[in-house]
N, C-alpha and C positions, 0 to 999 in steps of 0.2 A: 504494500500500500504506500502511496506517495503522499507526503505532507508538505504543505506550504507554511511558511512562517511570516508573521506580520509584526512589524515594529513601527508604531506611529502610522505614517502614511506609506511606508515602504513595505513591500512584500518580497520574500525570497523563497527559493526552492525550485522544483520539488526535491524533497529529501526522503530517504527511506527511514524507517524507525531506528535502525542502527546509526544512521547519519545523525539523527537528532540527538541520540544519546551521546555520541562522540563529541558533537559540537557543544552540548551543554557541559560536559566534563572538561572540555578545553577552554570554556568561557566564551566561545564565539557566539553562542546563543544562550540567552538567559532563560531560566525556568519560568520567568514571569512573562516572556514573550508569548504572543498568541499563535496558535496553529490550527490548521483545518485540513481535512482530507476529504476524499470522495465519500459521500454518504453522511457527512456531518453538516448539519443545517446552520451552525454558527461557529465562530472562533472561540477556542477555549485555551486556557494557559497550557504551555508546553508541559508543565509539571503534572497536569491532569492526565496527559497522554502517556507520559513516561513513568508515572507512579512516584513522583517526587524523588527523582534521583538526587543523591547528596551532591552538594557543590564540590566537595573534595573527594576525588577518587581515592580508593584505598589500594596501596601497593601490595604485592605478593607477600611482603614481609610484615604486613599488618599496620605499617605507619601511614598516616594520611599524607598523600602527596600534595605539594603546594599547588594551588590552582594556577593555570597558565594565565598570563595577562589577557584580558578580554580584547578581542580584535573585532571592531565593528564591521558588520556586513555593509557593503557599498552598493548602492543602486546604480543602474546603468545610466549612461548619458543619453541624450535624445536618440531614439532608435530609428533613425531614418534609414531607409533601404540604401545599401551601398551604391546602387545604380543611380540614385538621385544625387548622392554626393559626387559621383563621377561626372554626371551631366552638368551639374552646377559648377564644378571645377573647370570643365571645358568652356562653358559659356562665359565665365568670368576670368578666363585665362589664369586659372589657379589661385586667384585672389580668395575665392570662397574656401579653398582647401587650407589656406593659411589660417583663416578664422576657425575653421573646423578642427584643425590640428591643435589650436589653443584650447578648444573645448575638450578634446580628447586628452590632452596633456593635463588639464586641470583635474579631470576624472582619474587619470593614472596616478596623480599626486595623492589622491585620497586612498587609492588601493594600497600603497606602501608607506604613506606618511612622509614621502621624500619629495622635495620640491624640484628635484633635478629635471624631470620631464618638462615641467612648465617653464623653467628658466631657459633650458636649451632650445626649446621650440620658439620661445619669444625672441631669441637672439636673431632669428632669420629676418622678421620684419624690421627689427631694430637695425640690423646690418644693412638692409635694403634702403631704409630711410637715410641712414648716415652716408651710405655710398652714393645715393642719388644727390644728396646735398653737396658732397665733395665734388662730384662730376659737374654739377651746375655752377657752384661758386668758384671753382678753380679750373674752369674749362680749358684755359690756355696756360695752365701752370703744370709743372711736373707733379704737383700734389694731386692732380686729377687721377693719377694712377692708383692712389690709395682708395679712391671711390670704388673702383673695380675690385680691389682687394677686400674691402669691407663686405661687398655683396657676395663674393666667392666664399669668404670665411663664414658669413652668416648661413650660406647654403650648407656648408660642411657641418656646422654645429647643429643645424636643423635636422640633418640626417641622423646624427648621433642622438638627438632628442627623440626622433621617431622610434629609434631602436630602444631607447629607454622606456618608451610607452609599451613596446612589445615585451620587454623584460618584466615590467610591472604587472602586466596582464598575466603572463605565464607564471609569475611568482604567486599572485593572488589566487589564480584559478587552478593551481596545483597544491594549494595548502588550505586557505580559509574556506573557499568553495571549490573543492577538488573535483574538477571535471577532466583532468588530464590534458589541459589545453596546451597545444604545441603549434607554433607559428613558424612559417618559412622566412628565413633571413633574406632570401633572394626576392620573394614577393614583397616583403616589407621595404626593401631598398627601392624597387621599381614603382610600387603602387602606394606606398606610405599610408596616407589617411584613408584611402579607399579600401585597402586591404585590411586595415585595422577595423574599419566600419563593418566589413564583411564578417569579421569574427564577433563583433558586438552584436550583429544580427543573429549569429549562431547561438551566442550565449542567451540572448533574449528568447529565442525559440526553446532553448533548454529549460529556462525558468518557467515557461508556460506548459511545455509538453513532457519534460523530463528526458528528451532525446536531443543529443548533440549531433546535428546533421550538417 
């Protein structure tokens, strides 16, 4: 039987009964969070389904194990279909993809608690603006070459930022919400935000159906 978990306005899952037990013991899910499965007419506390599992798991030696720090479940960013992201990127000459990458990076920051994805991705538009200003203000000066350098450096840092989003997703979805997510480095390099959105769509389907397709 598959269970969904609700915390405030956010819902997560589906999870098996053993998944619920494991996440409660690790602290990722609270026994006071609400859960619902097929056949249940309303949401009930997780503790009611699991029979009030103790917060501290007991080790084989009989000593109570220290509870793991609770890691909040993170809801998905806007689940636009990847094809829409692709088309809007083409129509706007990749301007939309820059904005969308910032949204994805902000979400990835929440997955790991690390600001690295957001900072790196934001360096690209910053580098473009600085580069264009240099090219405009110093058009007939040797300093104009630094404008191209800023733009190129921003693009390199952006690629690193996209890969940091990939790493954050794989880390979160192989631990906190373990679905065994694995992403291609080649596809990430060539399709960046579109490829990341493709996997966000897959994760959203998993949350609704329990199937990762």
